[in-house]
DRENPA-3360 file (N, C-alpha, C; in nm, 2 decimals, always signed):
BEGIN
1 = MSKTTVNI = +9.18/+9.34/+8.99/+9.15/+9.32/+9.13/+9.09/+9.45/+9.18 ~ +8.98/+9.44/+9.25/+8.91/+9.56/+9.30/+8.98/+9.60/+9.43 ~ +8.99/+9.73/+9.45/+9.06/+9.79/+9.56/+8.96/+9.83/+9.67 ~ +9.00/+9.83/+9.80/+8.93/+9.88/+9.91/+8.96/+10.03/+9.92 ~ +8.85/+10.11/+9.93/+8.87/+10.25/+9.95/+8.88/+10.28/+10.10 ~ +8.98/+10.36/+10.13/+9.00/+10.41/+10.27/+9.00/+10.56/+10.27 ~ +8.92/+10.62/+10.35/+8.91/+10.76/+10.36/+8.98/+10.80/+10.49 ~ +9.09/+10.88/+10.48/+9.16/+10.93/+10.60/+9.12/+11.08/+10.62;
9 = IKVGGKVV = +9.05/+11.10/+10.73/+8.99/+11.23/+10.75/+9.05/+11.30/+10.87 ~ +9.11/+11.42/+10.84/+9.17/+11.50/+10.94/+9.07/+11.62/+10.98 ~ +9.04/+11.63/+11.11/+8.95/+11.74/+11.16/+9.03/+11.83/+11.24 ~ +9.01/+11.96/+11.22/+9.09/+12.06/+11.29/+9.04/+12.09/+11.43 ~ +9.13/+12.15/+11.51/+9.10/+12.17/+11.65/+8.98/+12.26/+11.68 ~ +8.96/+12.36/+11.59/+8.84/+12.45/+11.61/+8.71/+12.38/+11.61 ~ +8.70/+12.27/+11.53/+8.58/+12.18/+11.53/+8.58/+12.09/+11.65 ~ +8.69/+12.03/+11.68/+8.70/+11.94/+11.79/+8.67/+12.00/+11.93;
17 = ENPQALAS = +8.71/+12.13/+11.94/+8.70/+12.20/+12.07/+8.56/+12.27/+12.09 ~ +8.47/+12.27/+11.99/+8.34/+12.32/+12.00/+8.24/+12.21/+12.02 ~ +8.18/+12.19/+12.13/+8.09/+12.07/+12.16/+7.99/+12.05/+12.05 ~ +7.92/+12.16/+12.01/+7.81/+12.15/+11.91/+7.87/+12.11/+11.77 ~ +7.98/+12.17/+11.73/+8.05/+12.14/+11.61/+8.10/+11.99/+11.61 ~ +8.16/+11.95/+11.72/+8.21/+11.81/+11.73/+8.10/+11.71/+11.72 ~ +7.98/+11.74/+11.79/+7.87/+11.64/+11.78/+7.82/+11.63/+11.64 ~ +7.81/+11.75/+11.57/+7.76/+11.75/+11.43/+7.86/+11.67/+11.34;
25 = FLDIFARV = +7.99/+11.70/+11.36/+8.09/+11.63/+11.28/+8.09/+11.48/+11.30 ~ +8.08/+11.44/+11.43/+8.08/+11.29/+11.45/+7.95/+11.22/+11.39 ~ +7.84/+11.30/+11.39/+7.72/+11.24/+11.33/+7.75/+11.22/+11.18 ~ +7.81/+11.31/+11.11/+7.84/+11.30/+10.97/+7.95/+11.20/+10.95 ~ +8.06/+11.20/+11.03/+8.16/+11.10/+11.01/+8.11/+10.96/+11.02 ~ +8.02/+10.94/+11.11/+7.96/+10.81/+11.13/+7.89/+10.76/+11.01 ~ +7.84/+10.85/+10.93/+7.76/+10.82/+10.81/+7.85/+10.79/+10.69 ~ +7.98/+10.83/+10.70/+8.07/+10.80/+10.58/+8.09/+10.65/+10.57;
33 = EGAKILVH = +8.06/+10.60/+10.45/+8.06/+10.46/+10.43/+8.20/+10.41/+10.41 ~ +8.22/+10.28/+10.44/+8.34/+10.21/+10.42/+8.45/+10.24/+10.52 ~ +8.57/+10.20/+10.49/+8.69/+10.20/+10.58/+8.73/+10.35/+10.60 ~ +8.77/+10.38/+10.72/+8.80/+10.52/+10.75/+8.90/+10.53/+10.87 ~ +8.98/+10.64/+10.87/+9.07/+10.67/+10.98/+9.04/+10.82/+11.01 ~ +9.04/+10.85/+11.14/+9.02/+10.99/+11.18/+9.15/+11.04/+11.25 ~ +9.20/+11.15/+11.21/+9.31/+11.22/+11.27/+9.26/+11.35/+11.32 ~ +9.29/+11.39/+11.45/+9.24/+11.51/+11.51/+9.35/+11.60/+11.56;
41 = GGGTSATA = +9.32/+11.73/+11.57/+9.40/+11.83/+11.64/+9.35/+11.85/+11.77 ~ +9.38/+11.97/+11.82/+9.33/+12.01/+11.96/+9.42/+12.12/+12.03 ~ +9.48/+12.20/+11.95/+9.58/+12.30/+12.00/+9.52/+12.40/+12.10 ~ +9.40/+12.45/+12.08/+9.34/+12.54/+12.17/+9.31/+12.48/+12.30 ~ +9.27/+12.36/+12.31/+9.25/+12.29/+12.43/+9.38/+12.27/+12.51 ~ +9.49/+12.24/+12.44/+9.62/+12.23/+12.50/+9.66/+12.36/+12.56 ~ +9.64/+12.47/+12.49/+9.67/+12.60/+12.54/+9.60/+12.63/+12.67 ~ +9.46/+12.60/+12.67/+9.38/+12.63/+12.78/+9.42/+12.54/+12.90;
49 = MAARLGVA = +9.45/+12.42/+12.88/+9.50/+12.33/+12.99/+9.63/+12.38/+13.04 ~ +9.72/+12.42/+12.95/+9.85/+12.47/+13.00/+9.84/+12.59/+13.09 ~ +9.75/+12.68/+13.06/+9.72/+12.80/+13.14/+9.67/+12.75/+13.28 ~ +9.58/+12.66/+13.28/+9.53/+12.61/+13.41/+9.64/+12.55/+13.50 ~ +9.74/+12.49/+13.43/+9.85/+12.42/+13.51/+9.97/+12.51/+13.53 ~ +9.96/+12.63/+13.48/+10.07/+12.72/+13.49/+10.19/+12.70/+13.40 ~ +10.16/+12.63/+13.29/+10.27/+12.60/+13.19/+10.26/+12.71/+13.08 ~ +10.38/+12.77/+13.05/+10.38/+12.88/+12.95/+10.36/+12.83/+12.81;
57 = TEMVEGRR = +10.29/+12.90/+12.73/+10.27/+12.87/+12.59/+10.35/+12.97/+12.51 ~ +10.43/+12.91/+12.42/+10.51/+12.99/+12.33/+10.48/+12.95/+12.18 ~ +10.44/+13.05/+12.10/+10.41/+13.02/+11.96/+10.51/+13.10/+11.88 ~ +10.56/+13.04/+11.77/+10.65/+13.11/+11.67/+10.59/+13.08/+11.53 ~ +10.55/+13.19/+11.47/+10.49/+13.18/+11.33/+10.38/+13.08/+11.33 ~ +10.29/+13.09/+11.44/+10.18/+13.01/+11.44/+10.20/+12.86/+11.49 ~ +10.32/+12.83/+11.51/+10.36/+12.69/+11.55/+10.40/+12.69/+11.70 ~ +10.36/+12.58/+11.77/+10.38/+12.57/+11.91/+10.52/+12.52/+11.94;
65 = VTSPEMLE = +10.59/+12.60/+12.03/+10.72/+12.55/+12.08/+10.68/+12.45/+12.20 ~ +10.74/+12.33/+12.19/+10.70/+12.23/+12.28/+10.81/+12.20/+12.38 ~ +10.80/+12.26/+12.50/+10.89/+12.23/+12.61/+10.85/+12.10/+12.67 ~ +10.94/+12.04/+12.75/+10.91/+11.91/+12.82/+10.77/+11.92/+12.89 ~ +10.75/+12.04/+12.96/+10.63/+12.06/+13.03/+10.51/+12.06/+12.94 ~ +10.52/+12.13/+12.83/+10.41/+12.14/+12.73/+10.39/+12.01/+12.66 ~ +10.49/+11.93/+12.65/+10.47/+11.79/+12.59/+10.38/+11.71/+12.68 ~ +10.40/+11.72/+12.81/+10.31/+11.65/+12.91/+10.17/+11.70/+12.89;
73 = VAMMVYGG = +10.15/+11.83/+12.88/+10.02/+11.88/+12.86/+9.96/+11.82/+12.73 ~ +10.04/+11.82/+12.62/+9.99/+11.77/+12.49/+9.95/+11.62/+12.50 ~ +10.03/+11.55/+12.58/+10.00/+11.40/+12.60/+9.87/+11.39/+12.67 ~ +9.84/+11.47/+12.77/+9.72/+11.46/+12.85/+9.60/+11.50/+12.76 ~ +9.61/+11.61/+12.69/+9.50/+11.67/+12.61/+9.48/+11.59/+12.48 ~ +9.58/+11.57/+12.40/+9.56/+11.51/+12.27/+9.54/+11.36/+12.29 ~ +9.62/+11.29/+12.37/+9.61/+11.15/+12.38/+9.50/+11.11/+12.48 ~ +9.46/+11.20/+12.57/+9.36/+11.16/+12.66/+9.23/+11.23/+12.64;
81 = LVNKKIVA = +9.22/+11.36/+12.69/+9.09/+11.43/+12.69/+9.02/+11.43/+12.55 ~ +9.09/+11.48/+12.45/+9.03/+11.50/+12.32/+9.01/+11.36/+12.25 ~ +9.11/+11.28/+12.25/+9.11/+11.15/+12.18/+9.00/+11.07/+12.23 ~ +8.99/+11.05/+12.36/+8.89/+10.96/+12.42/+8.75/+11.02/+12.42 ~ +8.74/+11.15/+12.42/+8.61/+11.21/+12.39/+8.55/+11.17/+12.26 ~ +8.64/+11.18/+12.16/+8.60/+11.14/+12.02/+8.57/+10.99/+12.01 ~ +8.65/+10.91/+12.07/+8.63/+10.76/+12.06/+8.50/+10.73/+12.13 ~ +8.47/+10.79/+12.24/+8.34/+10.76/+12.31/+8.22/+10.81/+12.23;
89 = GLQWRGIN = +8.24/+10.92/+12.16/+8.13/+10.98/+12.08/+8.11/+10.89/+11.96 ~ +8.21/+10.83/+11.90/+8.19/+10.74/+11.79/+8.13/+10.61/+11.83 ~ +8.17/+10.55/+11.95/+8.11/+10.43/+12.00/+7.96/+10.45/+12.02 ~ +7.92/+10.57/+12.07/+7.78/+10.60/+12.09/+7.70/+10.60/+11.96 ~ +7.77/+10.63/+11.85/+7.71/+10.64/+11.72/+7.72/+10.51/+11.64 ~ +7.77/+10.41/+11.71/+7.77/+10.28/+11.64/+7.90/+10.25/+11.56 ~ +8.00/+10.33/+11.58/+8.13/+10.31/+11.51/+8.23/+10.25/+11.61 ~ +8.28/+10.13/+11.58/+8.37/+10.07/+11.68/+8.51/+10.13/+11.66;
97 = AVGLSGAD = +8.55/+10.22/+11.74/+8.67/+10.30/+11.73/+8.77/+10.27/+11.83 ~ +8.90/+10.30/+11.80/+9.01/+10.28/+11.90/+9.10/+10.40/+11.89 ~ +9.13/+10.46/+12.00/+9.22/+10.58/+12.00/+9.36/+10.54/+12.01 ~ +9.45/+10.60/+11.93/+9.59/+10.56/+11.92/+9.68/+10.69/+11.92 ~ +9.79/+10.67/+12.00/+9.90/+10.77/+11.98/+10.00/+10.70/+11.90 ~ +10.11/+10.77/+11.87/+10.22/+10.70/+11.79/+10.28/+10.59/+11.86 ~ +10.28/+10.58/+11.99/+10.34/+10.47/+12.07/+10.26/+10.34/+12.06 ~ +10.13/+10.35/+12.04/+10.05/+10.23/+12.03/+10.08/+10.16/+11.91;
105 = FRVIEAHK = +10.12/+10.03/+11.92/+10.17/+9.95/+11.81/+10.30/+10.01/+11.74 ~ +10.35/+10.11/+11.80/+10.46/+10.19/+11.74/+10.41/+10.24/+11.60 ~ +10.29/+10.28/+11.59/+10.22/+10.31/+11.47/+10.28/+10.43/+11.39 ~ +10.33/+10.53/+11.47/+10.38/+10.65/+11.41/+10.52/+10.68/+11.48 ~ +10.63/+10.65/+11.41/+10.76/+10.68/+11.46/+10.81/+10.81/+11.40 ~ +10.89/+10.88/+11.49/+10.94/+11.01/+11.44/+11.07/+11.04/+11.51 ~ +11.14/+11.14/+11.47/+11.26/+11.19/+11.53/+11.24/+11.34/+11.57 ~ +11.31/+11.38/+11.67/+11.31/+11.52/+11.71/+11.36/+11.61/+11.60;
113 = RVGGKVDY = +11.29/+11.71/+11.57/+11.33/+11.81/+11.47/+11.46/+11.88/+11.51 ~ +11.55/+11.88/+11.42/+11.68/+11.95/+11.45/+11.70/+12.05/+11.34 ~ +11.79/+12.15/+11.37/+11.82/+12.26/+11.27/+11.71/+12.36/+11.26 ~ +11.72/+12.44/+11.16/+11.62/+12.54/+11.13/+11.65/+12.67/+11.22 ~ +11.57/+12.77/+11.19/+11.59/+12.90/+11.25/+11.54/+12.90/+11.40 ~ +11.45/+12.81/+11.43/+11.39/+12.81/+11.56/+11.39/+12.67/+11.62 ~ +11.43/+12.66/+11.75/+11.42/+12.53/+11.81/+11.28/+12.51/+11.87 ~ +11.20/+12.42/+11.81/+11.06/+12.40/+11.85/+11.05/+12.30/+11.97;
121 = GMVGDVDR = +11.16/+12.26/+12.02/+11.16/+12.17/+12.13/+11.12/+12.03/+12.10 ~ +11.03/+11.97/+12.17/+10.99/+11.83/+12.16/+10.89/+11.81/+12.05 ~ +10.93/+11.85/+11.93/+10.85/+11.84/+11.81/+10.91/+11.73/+11.72 ~ +10.82/+11.65/+11.66/+10.87/+11.54/+11.59/+10.84/+11.54/+11.44 ~ +10.93/+11.50/+11.36/+10.91/+11.48/+11.21/+10.90/+11.34/+11.19 ~ +10.79/+11.30/+11.11/+10.75/+11.16/+11.10/+10.86/+11.08/+11.01 ~ +10.90/+10.96/+11.06/+10.99/+10.87/+10.99/+10.91/+10.76/+10.93 ~ +10.81/+10.71/+11.00/+10.74/+10.58/+10.95/+10.60/+10.58/+11.01;
129 = VDGKALAR = +10.51/+10.54/+10.93/+10.37/+10.50/+10.98/+10.35/+10.36/+10.94 ~ +10.30/+10.28/+11.04/+10.28/+10.14/+11.01/+10.14/+10.12/+10.95 ~ +10.14/+10.13/+10.82/+10.01/+10.12/+10.74/+9.96/+9.98/+10.75 ~ +10.04/+9.88/+10.76/+9.99/+9.74/+10.77/+9.91/+9.72/+10.90 ~ +9.96/+9.78/+11.01/+9.89/+9.77/+11.14/+9.75/+9.83/+11.13 ~ +9.75/+9.95/+11.07/+9.62/+10.02/+11.05/+9.53/+9.95/+10.96 ~ +9.58/+9.89/+10.86/+9.50/+9.81/+10.76/+9.44/+9.69/+10.83 ~ +9.51/+9.63/+10.92/+9.46/+9.51/+11.00/+9.34/+9.55/+11.09;
137 = LIADGITP = +9.35/+9.67/+11.15/+9.24/+9.72/+11.23/+9.12/+9.74/+11.15 ~ +9.14/+9.81/+11.03/+9.03/+9.84/+10.94/+8.97/+9.71/+10.89 ~ +9.05/+9.61/+10.86/+8.99/+9.48/+10.81/+8.91/+9.42/+10.92 ~ +8.94/+9.44/+11.04/+8.86/+9.39/+11.15/+8.74/+9.48/+11.19 ~ +8.71/+9.58/+11.11/+8.59/+9.67/+11.13/+8.62/+9.77/+11.24 ~ +8.74/+9.80/+11.27/+8.77/+9.90/+11.37/+8.82/+10.03/+11.30 ~ +8.77/+10.15/+11.35/+8.81/+10.28/+11.30/+8.92/+10.34/+11.39 ~ +9.04/+10.35/+11.34/+9.15/+10.41/+11.42/+9.12/+10.57/+11.44;
145 = VLAPLSYD = +9.15/+10.62/+11.55/+9.14/+10.76/+11.58/+9.28/+10.81/+11.63 ~ +9.35/+10.88/+11.54/+9.49/+10.91/+11.57/+9.51/+11.05/+11.63 ~ +9.58/+11.05/+11.75/+9.61/+11.17/+11.81/+9.74/+11.23/+11.75 ~ +9.77/+11.36/+11.75/+9.89/+11.41/+11.69/+10.01/+11.40/+11.78 ~ +10.04/+11.28/+11.83/+10.15/+11.24/+11.91/+10.23/+11.13/+11.85 ~ +10.36/+11.15/+11.81/+10.44/+11.05/+11.75/+10.53/+10.98/+11.86 ~ +10.59/+10.87/+11.83/+10.68/+10.80/+11.92/+10.82/+10.81/+11.87 ~ +10.91/+10.84/+11.96/+11.05/+10.85/+11.93/+11.12/+10.73/+11.98;
153 = PSTGGFLN = +11.16/+10.63/+11.89/+11.22/+10.51/+11.93/+11.36/+10.53/+11.99 ~ +11.42/+10.64/+11.97/+11.56/+10.66/+12.02/+11.55/+10.70/+12.17 ~ +11.44/+10.75/+12.22/+11.43/+10.78/+12.36/+11.32/+10.70/+12.43 ~ +11.23/+10.64/+12.36/+11.11/+10.58/+12.42/+11.01/+10.67/+12.46 ~ +11.01/+10.80/+12.41/+10.92/+10.90/+12.46/+10.83/+10.95/+12.34 ~ +10.75/+11.05/+12.37/+10.66/+11.11/+12.28/+10.72/+11.23/+12.22 ~ +10.67/+11.27/+12.10/+10.69/+11.40/+12.04/+10.56/+11.46/+11.99 ~ +10.55/+11.59/+11.99/+10.43/+11.66/+11.94/+10.45/+11.67/+11.79;
161 = TNADTIAS = +10.35/+11.63/+11.72/+10.36/+11.63/+11.57/+10.24/+11.69/+11.51 ~ +10.25/+11.78/+11.41/+10.14/+11.85/+11.34/+10.04/+11.75/+11.29 ~ +9.91/+11.77/+11.32/+9.81/+11.67/+11.28/+9.79/+11.66/+11.13 ~ +9.81/+11.77/+11.06/+9.81/+11.76/+10.91/+9.92/+11.67/+10.86 ~ +10.04/+11.68/+10.92/+10.15/+11.59/+10.88/+10.12/+11.44/+10.92 ~ +10.06/+11.42/+11.04/+10.02/+11.28/+11.07/+9.92/+11.23/+10.97 ~ +9.82/+11.31/+10.93/+9.72/+11.26/+10.83/+9.79/+11.23/+10.70 ~ +9.87/+11.32/+10.64/+9.93/+11.30/+10.51/+10.03/+11.18/+10.52;
169 = STAIAMAA = +10.10/+11.17/+10.62/+10.20/+11.06/+10.64/+10.12/+10.92/+10.64 ~ +10.01/+10.92/+10.71/+9.93/+10.80/+10.72/+9.87/+10.77/+10.59 ~ +9.82/+10.87/+10.52/+9.77/+10.84/+10.38/+9.87/+10.78/+10.29 ~ +9.99/+10.84/+10.29/+10.10/+10.79/+10.21/+10.14/+10.64/+10.24 ~ +10.14/+10.61/+10.37/+10.18/+10.48/+10.41/+10.07/+10.38/+10.37 ~ +9.94/+10.42/+10.38/+9.83/+10.33/+10.34/+9.83/+10.31/+10.19 ~ +9.87/+10.42/+10.11/+9.87/+10.41/+9.97/+9.97/+10.32/+9.91 ~ +10.07/+10.28/+9.99/+10.18/+10.19/+9.95/+10.12/+10.05/+9.93;
177 = DPTLNVNL = +10.00/+10.02/+9.99/+9.94/+9.89/+9.97/+9.86/+9.89/+9.84 ~ +9.90/+9.81/+9.75/+9.83/+9.81/+9.62/+9.69/+9.76/+9.62 ~ +9.64/+9.71/+9.73/+9.50/+9.67/+9.74/+9.41/+9.78/+9.79 ~ +9.47/+9.90/+9.82/+9.39/+10.01/+9.88/+9.39/+10.13/+9.79 ~ +9.27/+10.19/+9.79/+9.26/+10.32/+9.72/+9.23/+10.43/+9.82 ~ +9.33/+10.52/+9.84/+9.34/+10.60/+9.96/+9.30/+10.75/+9.92 ~ +9.20/+10.80/+9.99/+9.17/+10.94/+9.98/+9.20/+11.01/+10.11 ~ +9.24/+11.14/+10.10/+9.28/+11.21/+10.22/+9.19/+11.34/+10.22;
185 = IFCFEKAG = +9.12/+11.36/+10.33/+9.02/+11.47/+10.35/+9.07/+11.56/+10.47 ~ +9.10/+11.68/+10.44/+9.12/+11.78/+10.54/+8.99/+11.86/+10.56 ~ +8.94/+11.85/+10.68/+8.81/+11.93/+10.70/+8.83/+12.03/+10.81 ~ +8.77/+12.15/+10.79/+8.78/+12.25/+10.89/+8.66/+12.34/+10.88 ~ +8.67/+12.47/+10.92/+8.55/+12.56/+10.93/+8.53/+12.64/+10.80 ~ +8.61/+12.62/+10.70/+8.59/+12.69/+10.57/+8.54/+12.59/+10.47 ~ +8.49/+12.64/+10.36/+8.43/+12.56/+10.25/+8.53/+12.50/+10.16 ~ +8.66/+12.54/+10.17/+8.76/+12.48/+10.09/+8.87/+12.59/+10.07;
193 = VLMDAEDE = +8.96/+12.57/+9.97/+9.05/+12.68/+9.93/+8.98/+12.79/+9.86 ~ +8.99/+12.91/+9.90/+8.91/+13.02/+9.85/+8.99/+13.12/+9.77 ~ +8.94/+13.17/+9.66/+9.00/+13.28/+9.58/+9.00/+13.40/+9.67 ~ +8.89/+13.43/+9.74/+8.88/+13.54/+9.83/+8.86/+13.48/+9.97 ~ +8.95/+13.50/+10.06/+8.95/+13.44/+10.19/+8.82/+13.48/+10.27 ~ +8.76/+13.60/+10.23/+8.65/+13.65/+10.31/+8.51/+13.61/+10.24 ~ +8.52/+13.54/+10.13/+8.40/+13.50/+10.05/+8.39/+13.35/+10.03 ~ +8.30/+13.29/+10.11/+8.29/+13.14/+10.10/+8.24/+13.09/+9.97;
201 = STVIGHIN = +8.18/+13.18/+9.89/+8.13/+13.13/+9.76/+8.24/+13.12/+9.65 ~ +8.37/+13.15/+9.69/+8.48/+13.15/+9.59/+8.57/+13.03/+9.60 ~ +8.50/+12.92/+9.63/+8.58/+12.79/+9.64/+8.65/+12.76/+9.51 ~ +8.77/+12.72/+9.52/+8.84/+12.67/+9.40/+8.82/+12.52/+9.39 ~ +8.75/+12.48/+9.29/+8.70/+12.34/+9.29/+8.81/+12.24/+9.26 ~ +8.91/+12.27/+9.19/+9.02/+12.17/+9.15/+9.15/+12.24/+9.15 ~ +9.25/+12.17/+9.21/+9.39/+12.22/+9.21/+9.48/+12.10/+9.17 ~ +9.58/+12.13/+9.08/+9.68/+12.04/+9.06/+9.82/+12.11/+9.09;
209 = PSIAQDLI = +9.93/+12.04/+9.08/+10.06/+12.10/+9.12/+10.09/+12.24/+9.06 ~ +10.06/+12.25/+8.93/+10.09/+12.38/+8.86/+10.00/+12.49/+8.91 ~ +9.87/+12.46/+8.93/+9.78/+12.56/+8.98/+9.81/+12.60/+9.12 ~ +9.86/+12.50/+9.20/+9.89/+12.53/+9.34/+10.01/+12.63/+9.34 ~ +10.11/+12.61/+9.26/+10.23/+12.69/+9.25/+10.19/+12.84/+9.22 ~ +10.10/+12.85/+9.12/+10.05/+12.98/+9.08/+9.97/+13.05/+9.19 ~ +9.89/+12.97/+9.26/+9.81/+13.03/+9.37/+9.90/+13.08/+9.49 ~ +10.01/+13.01/+9.51/+10.10/+13.05/+9.62/+10.18/+13.17/+9.58;
217 = QKEIVAGG = +10.22/+13.17/+9.45/+10.30/+13.29/+9.40/+10.22/+13.42/+9.41 ~ +10.09/+13.40/+9.38/+10.00/+13.52/+9.38/+9.94/+13.55/+9.52 ~ +9.99/+13.47/+9.62/+9.95/+13.49/+9.76/+9.80/+13.47/+9.78 ~ +9.73/+13.40/+9.68/+9.59/+13.36/+9.71/+9.59/+13.25/+9.81 ~ +9.68/+13.16/+9.80/+9.70/+13.06/+9.91/+9.82/+13.12/+9.99 ~ +9.79/+13.14/+10.12/+9.89/+13.20/+10.21/+9.87/+13.15/+10.35 ~ +9.96/+13.18/+10.44/+9.95/+13.15/+10.58/+9.94/+13.00/+10.61 ~ +9.84/+12.96/+10.69/+9.83/+12.82/+10.73/+9.78/+12.73/+10.62;
225 = MIPKITNA = +9.73/+12.79/+10.51/+9.68/+12.71/+10.40/+9.80/+12.65/+10.32 ~ +9.91/+12.72/+10.33/+10.03/+12.67/+10.25/+10.08/+12.53/+10.29 ~ +10.09/+12.51/+10.43/+10.13/+12.37/+10.46/+10.03/+12.26/+10.43 ~ +9.90/+12.30/+10.43/+9.79/+12.21/+10.40/+9.81/+12.17/+10.25 ~ +9.83/+12.27/+10.16/+9.85/+12.24/+10.02/+9.98/+12.16/+10.00 ~ +10.09/+12.20/+10.07/+10.21/+12.12/+10.05/+10.20/+11.98/+10.09 ~ +10.13/+11.95/+10.21/+10.11/+11.82/+10.25/+10.02/+11.74/+10.15 ~ +9.92/+11.81/+10.09/+9.84/+11.75/+10.00/+9.91/+11.71/+9.87;
233 = LNAIEQGV = +9.99/+11.80/+9.82/+10.07/+11.77/+9.70/+10.17/+11.65/+9.72 ~ +10.23/+11.65/+9.84/+10.33/+11.55/+9.87/+10.25/+11.41/+9.88 ~ +10.13/+11.41/+9.93/+10.06/+11.29/+9.94/+10.02/+11.24/+9.80 ~ +9.98/+11.33/+9.71/+9.94/+11.29/+9.57/+10.06/+11.23/+9.50 ~ +10.18/+11.30/+9.52/+10.30/+11.25/+9.45/+10.34/+11.11/+9.49 ~ +10.30/+11.07/+9.62/+10.34/+10.94/+9.67/+10.22/+10.84/+9.67 ~ +10.13/+10.86/+9.58/+10.03/+10.75/+9.56/+9.89/+10.77/+9.61 ~ +9.87/+10.87/+9.69/+9.73/+10.90/+9.74/+9.64/+10.94/+9.62;
241 = NEVVITRY = +9.52/+10.88/+9.61/+9.43/+10.90/+9.50/+9.39/+11.05/+9.48 ~ +9.34/+11.11/+9.59/+9.29/+11.24/+9.59/+9.29/+11.30/+9.73 ~ +9.31/+11.43/+9.73/+9.31/+11.51/+9.86/+9.19/+11.61/+9.85 ~ +9.11/+11.62/+9.95/+9.00/+11.71/+9.95/+9.01/+11.80/+10.07 ~ +9.00/+11.93/+10.05/+8.99/+12.03/+10.16/+8.85/+12.09/+10.16 ~ +8.78/+12.07/+10.27/+8.64/+12.11/+10.27/+8.59/+12.14/+10.41 ~ +8.47/+12.19/+10.41/+8.40/+12.22/+10.54/+8.37/+12.09/+10.61 ~ +8.37/+12.09/+10.75/+8.35/+11.97/+10.82/+8.21/+11.91/+10.80;
249 = EAIDNSQA = +8.12/+11.99/+10.77/+7.98/+11.94/+10.75/+7.97/+11.87/+10.61 ~ +8.07/+11.88/+10.53/+8.05/+11.83/+10.39/+8.14/+11.71/+10.36 ~ +8.19/+11.64/+10.46/+8.28/+11.53/+10.43/+8.22/+11.41/+10.36 ~ +8.08/+11.41/+10.37/+8.01/+11.30/+10.30/+7.95/+11.35/+10.16 ~ +8.00/+11.47/+10.12/+7.95/+11.52/+9.99/+8.07/+11.52/+9.89 ~ +8.07/+11.43/+9.80/+8.18/+11.41/+9.71/+8.20/+11.53/+9.61 ~ +8.10/+11.62/+9.60/+8.11/+11.74/+9.51/+8.16/+11.86/+9.58 ~ +8.17/+11.86/+9.71/+8.20/+11.98/+9.79/+8.35/+12.00/+9.80;
257 = GTHITA = +8.39/+12.12/+9.83/+8.53/+12.15/+9.87/+8.62/+12.16/+9.75 ~ +8.75/+12.17/+9.78/+8.86/+12.17/+9.68/+8.92/+12.04/+9.67 ~ +8.93/+11.99/+9.54/+8.98/+11.86/+9.51/+9.12/+11.87/+9.45 ~ +9.22/+11.80/+9.51/+9.36/+11.82/+9.47/+9.40/+11.68/+9.41 ~ +9.44/+11.68/+9.28/+9.48/+11.56/+9.21/+9.61/+11.59/+9.14 ~ +9.67/+11.48/+9.08/+9.80/+11.49/+9.01/+9.77/+11.56/+8.88;
% end
């Protein structure tokens, strides 16, 4: 039985928040053939809106502490401003897209994170992604655009959830369908995972779990790249075919970037 390939593409906030970069990305995304899902960030826009509204921004180890007031800002920015700007841009390029938060179709359910050294507030850890609902949209020729907002069924409210986690959880849920061949692509402003963070020509072409462990131990992979690699390996272990980390301009180039497989 032939499988349908689904590409789940996560684009970082630095691309989304730059009008020229976003226009270029959407042009390229529109050219990606076949079924696809787009997951987006937008943290800098949320910080800027919070400042305009007088809401304090608190970051711990690069992660946002989400107070109830900051959650409202995230809902406005992620679920509204950024998401709908992307949807409108895709419609203009001939892609029939729909913007979704976790509450729509209850497509992404989560619980409030508890424990740990820091209380991050209204931050959610994903419990379930409704891959069947997303597959139905794709089958109808619709491209879902997922905001990094999950739904908490215990309260009926929203939780702020890392966009990389949304993307990997969505890929894992879709990969549970034996009729689908799922690829996950993290795209941002770098060419891939680099041996030298200052040299774009040092892209590591292929990573597997043992190579990843070695790169982390040697601190070649560090900082914000560690959770990307961790999410990628988790996705591979749970049935995703391949994870690619690449520059946003190269999402339609199958040879570019860093390819992570089992």
